Structures are given as C-alpha cells and as structure tokens.
C-alpha positions in Angstrom: 17.1 -26.4 -158.8 15.9 -23.1 -160.9 12.2 -22.8 -161.5 10.0 -20.5 -163.9 6.6 -20.3 -162.7 4.0 -19.0 -165.1 -0.2 -18.6 -165.3 -2.7 -17.4 -167.1 -4.4 -15.5 -164.7 -2.1 -13.2 -164.5 0.9 -12.1 -162.1 -1.2 -11.0 -159.6 -3.5 -14.2 -159.0 -3.0 -15.8 -155.5 -2.9 -19.1 -157.1 0.6 -18.4 -158.7 2.0 -15.7 -155.8 0.8 -19.5 -153.5 2.6 -21.8 -155.9 5.7 -19.7 -155.6 5.7 -18.8 -151.8 5.8 -23.1 -151.6 8.3 -24.5 -154.4 10.8 -21.5 -153.3 11.3 -24.6 -150.6 13.5 -26.3 -153.7 15.8 -24.2 -155.2 15.9 -20.5 -156.9 11.8 -19.2 -158.0 11.3 -16.6 -160.7 7.7 -15.5 -161.6 7.2 -14.6 -165.7 3.0 -13.7 -165.7 0.5 -12.3 -168.2 0.0 -8.8 -166.7 -4.1 -9.6 -166.8 -5.9 -12.9 -167.3 -5.1 -14.6 -170.2 -7.0 -17.2 -169.4 -8.5 -19.6 -172.8 -5.8 -18.9 -174.9 -4.7 -21.8 -175.5 -0.8 -22.5 -177.2 -1.1 -18.4 -178.4 1.9 -16.4 -179.1 2.5 -13.4 -180.2 4.2 -12.1 -183.5 2.4 -8.8 -184.0 3.7 -6.8 -180.9 6.6 -5.4 -179.1 6.7 -8.0 -176.2 7.6 -6.3 -172.9 8.8 -7.5 -169.5 8.3 -5.6 -166.1 9.4 -5.9 -162.8 6.7 -6.6 -160.2 6.9 -6.3 -156.3 5.7 -9.2 -155.3 4.5 -9.4 -151.1 6.8 -12.8 -151.6 10.2 -10.9 -152.4 10.6 -13.7 -155.1 11.5 -11.8 -158.7 8.4 -12.0 -160.2 8.1 -10.0 -164.1 4.7 -9.4 -166.3 4.6 -9.0 -169.9 2.0 -7.8 -172.3 2.5 -11.7 -173.9 0.0 -14.9 -173.4 1.4 -17.6 -171.4 3.0 -19.4 -173.8 5.6 -16.0 -174.8 6.0 -15.7 -170.6 8.0 -19.3 -170.8 9.6 -18.4 -173.8 10.4 -15.2 -172.3 11.2 -16.5 -168.7 13.9 -19.1 -170.0 15.2 -16.5 -172.4 15.8 -13.2 -171.6 15.3 -13.7 -167.7 17.0 -17.0 -166.7 19.6 -17.4 -169.5 18.3 -21.0 -170.5 19.0 -22.1 -166.8 15.9 -23.8 -166.4 15.2 -26.9 -164.2 11.7 -26.7 -164.3 8.8 -25.0 -165.5 5.5 -24.9 -163.7 1.9 -23.6 -165.2 -0.5 -22.6 -162.5 -1.8 -22.8 -160.0 -5.1 -22.0 -162.3 -8.6 -21.0 -160.6 -10.3 -23.9 -162.6 -10.3 -27.3 -163.7 -8.6 -27.8 -166.9 -9.5 -31.9 -167.4 -10.0 -34.2 -170.6 -10.3 -32.0 -173.7 -10.8 -28.6 -172.0 -6.8 -28.7 -171.6 -6.8 -28.0 -176.0 -8.2 -24.4 -174.7 -6.3 -23.5 -171.5 -2.7 -21.1 -171.6 -1.6 -22.6 -168.1 -1.4 -26.1 -170.0 0.1 -24.1 -173.0 2.3 -22.7 -170.8 3.8 -26.2 -169.7 3.5 -27.3 -173.2 5.8 -24.6 -174.2 8.1 -25.7 -171.3 8.2 -29.3 -172.8 8.5 -27.7 -176.3 12.1 -26.3 -175.2 12.7 -29.9 -173.3 12.3 -28.8 -170.0 10.5 -30.5 -167.2 7.3 -29.2 -167.2 3.8 -29.7 -165.3 0.6 -27.8 -164.9 -1.5 -28.0 -162.7 -4.6 -26.6 -162.1 -7.0 -26.7 -158.8 -10.4 -28.1 -159.9 -13.2 -25.9 -158.9 -16.0 -25.6 -161.1 -17.9 -22.6 -159.8 -15.1 -20.4 -160.5 -15.7 -21.5 -164.5 -17.5 -18.2 -167.1 -18.9 -21.1 -169.7 -21.4 -22.2 -166.5 -22.6 -18.9 -166.2 -24.9 -17.0 -169.0 -28.4 -15.2 -167.5 -27.8 -17.2 -164.2 -27.4 -15.4 -161.0 -23.8 -15.3 -160.3 -23.0 -17.8 -157.0 -21.3 -16.6 -154.3 -17.6 -17.5 -154.8 -16.3 -21.0 -154.0 -13.5 -21.7 -151.3 -10.6 -22.1 -152.8 -8.3 -24.2 -151.5 -4.5 -23.3 -153.0 -2.8 -24.1 -150.3 -3.9 -27.9 -151.6 -2.7 -27.6 -155.1 0.7 -25.7 -153.3 1.3 -28.6 -151.5 0.5 -31.3 -154.3 2.6 -29.2 -157.0 5.6 -29.2 -154.3 6.1 -33.2 -153.9 5.3 -33.7 -158.0 8.4 -31.1 -158.2 10.3 -33.4 -155.8 9.8 -36.2 -157.9 11.0 -34.5 -161.0 14.1 -33.3 -159.5 15.5 -37.1 -159.4 13.1 -38.2 -162.6 13.6 -36.3 -165.9 10.0 -37.0 -168.3 10.5 -38.1 -171.4 11.6 -35.2 -174.2 8.8 -33.6 -175.5 6.5 -34.8 -172.3 4.3 -32.8 -169.7 1.9 -33.5 -167.0 -0.8 -32.1 -166.6 -2.3 -32.2 -162.7 -5.6 -31.9 -161.4 -6.3 -31.4 -157.6 -9.5 -31.6 -156.6 -10.7 -28.0 -154.5 -10.4 -30.4 -150.6 -8.7 -29.0 -147.8 -5.1 -30.9 -148.2 -6.8 -33.6 -145.0 -9.9 -34.3 -147.6 -7.4 -35.6 -150.7 -7.4 -39.2 -150.8 -4.4 -39.6 -152.5 -2.9 -39.1 -155.9 -3.9 -41.1 -159.3 -1.6 -41.2 -162.7 -4.3 -40.6 -165.4 -6.2 -40.7 -168.6 -7.7 -37.8 -170.3 -11.1 -37.9 -169.8 -14.2 -36.9 -171.8 -15.2 -33.5 -171.1 -17.1 -30.9 -173.5 -19.7 -28.5 -173.3 -23.1 -28.6 -175.5 -25.1 -26.0 -176.8 -22.3 -23.8 -177.2 -23.2 -20.3 -178.4 -25.9 -18.4 -176.9 -27.9 -15.7 -179.3 -28.9 -12.4 -177.7 -29.5 -9.0 -178.4 -27.8 -5.6 -177.7 -30.1 -2.9 -176.5 -29.3 -1.1 -180.4 -31.4 -4.3 -181.7 -28.3 -5.6 -183.2 -27.9 -10.0 -182.4 -24.7 -10.6 -180.6 -23.4 -13.9 -179.0 -22.4 -15.3 -176.1 -19.7 -18.7 -174.9 -22.2 -20.4 -173.1 -23.4 -24.1 -172.6 -23.9 -27.2 -170.2 -21.2 -29.1 -168.9 -21.6 -33.1 -170.3 -18.2 -35.0 -169.0 -17.5 -38.6 -168.5 -17.1 -39.3 -164.9 -17.5 -43.2 -164.8 -14.6 -44.1 -166.3 -11.9 -45.2 -164.0 -8.5 -44.4 -164.9 -9.2 -40.6 -166.5 -8.8 -37.5 -165.1 -12.4 -36.7 -164.4 -13.4 -39.6 -162.8 -10.4 -39.4 -160.1 -11.1 -35.5 -158.9 -15.0 -36.5 -159.0 -13.6 -38.9 -156.1 -11.2 -36.7 -154.5 -8.5 -37.4 -155.9 -5.4 -35.5 -157.8 -4.9 -36.3 -161.6 -1.9 -36.5 -163.1 -1.9 -37.1 -166.4 0.6 -37.9 -168.7 0.7 -35.4 -172.1 2.9 -35.7 -174.8 3.5 -33.7 -177.8 2.7 -36.0 -181.0 -1.1 -35.7 -181.6 -0.3 -38.6 -184.4 -3.5 -40.8 -184.6 -1.3 -43.4 -185.7 -3.8 -46.4 -185.1 -5.5 -44.2 -188.7 -1.9 -44.2 -190.5 -2.4 -47.5 -192.2 -6.0 -47.2 -192.6 -5.4 -43.3 -194.5 -2.3 -45.3 -196.8 -5.0 -48.2 -198.1 -8.0 -45.4 -198.3 -5.5 -42.7 -200.5 -3.8 -46.0 -202.3 -7.3 -47.4 -203.4 -8.4 -43.8 -204.6 
C-alpha cells in the first residue's frame, strides 16, 4: 500500500509525524505538507506563483517534502510529482483541533481529503477534537494553558480506518471525515458512523483600534454547536466516540430541483 500523508498544520507538526509513524506499518508512506501552517485555507489552490518542493529530514526517516503550496496543492504535488500517480490512500492530519459539522468547509485538512477524492483516490481526514487549541476561542482573554494532545489515540484510529480502506474502496468522489475525542485510547468508547452536525461561531467580527487610532478587525466569536442531536459527529465526539462521517463531493440540494423548476417556470 502506498500512502500519501499531508496536513494544514505544517510539515513539522507533531500530529503528522505521529500519523506517519503509525501508518508506515501498512506500507510505503510519503509526506508532502506545507512548509508553514496553512489552517483554515479551505480548498484553495495556488495559481499565482510557482510551487516548490523541498526534501525534509524527519526523525522517523519517512520520505518527506515541504512545499509553499496549500494542503490541496500538497495532494496534487504528492500524487503526481512525488509518487508518480501510484497512490492507494490519501490521509490528511492529524489536525490539532476538531473539524466537526460545518467547520469542515474551512479546513485545509479536510480540503486535502477532498482533493484525494477529486483524484479518485481513497481518502480520509482525521482531526483531534481538542477545543482549547482553536484560535477563534481567543480574543482579549488570557491564553489558557495548552491541553495535553492525545495524538497517539488519533494515530491508532487512523491505522484501523486505513486497514478498513485497504479492504473496501469508497465510492467514487467520496471521502471520510474523522474526528477523534482528545482522550487517552483507553477512554475511547468506540466508533460511530455519523452525519454532519451543526457548529458555527456567533459574533465573529470584533472591531478594535490600533495604537495609531485606526480601526481593525479580529476574527473571534463564541462557539454554537448542537450537542444533543443523536447521530451527528458533534454528538458522538462529545460522548467519547470517534466520529466517522462519509462525505460526497456532490453539493447539489436535490430536494430543491423540482421546486426551483416550478418557481422559475411560473416566473
């Protein structure tokens, strides 16, 4: 099995190293990741400048390359320039923070899995749901001590999910979005296959004034999520389960096709 690993936290992030070290037991592992953190870039691609690849020496000895591109670029570069189109699985992560519910639309980590699905490759994104690492929760508040991040729990989950995908191919243009509670492995209650929950930030823009008296704006906000909807990823993770959510690239709201036709025919 040939596995391409990437992330949006950067080539030197602890999560990607834990992931690669665990998945190398399943086959050949290659890392192509951004040279710096590229969180919340969504499914952006680079069109306005050349893309570069630089070999990086990691302690694990896994072939690794840093790029000036986005997480989406990393998948394209990895699949074509590094692995010569011979990729069996794309894994994005381990993200330092959750990608639950509607958050997945912003995530560079999830975007990398999307790009794997675009290329027709089995893919999943995996995130460690440690709320305290999210910058949106901070504005003028005193920074809280960083939580202990249980990357090994998420790495073990990734290992088992990759094993499943070795035996079963996902339907074309689909991928899995996986969120792991930030708990020791012994405290994980199991796996749940889920739908996307509801999760968003209220009062997102905070206006401030710089020392010169000029206004500027800071993205902040308070988190609103529905934790009491059984079957959703938000519900599962809040209760100590690993949430596995299947995602399709077809965003079409099929239930609106017939009403829209009727509305516009009437007009």
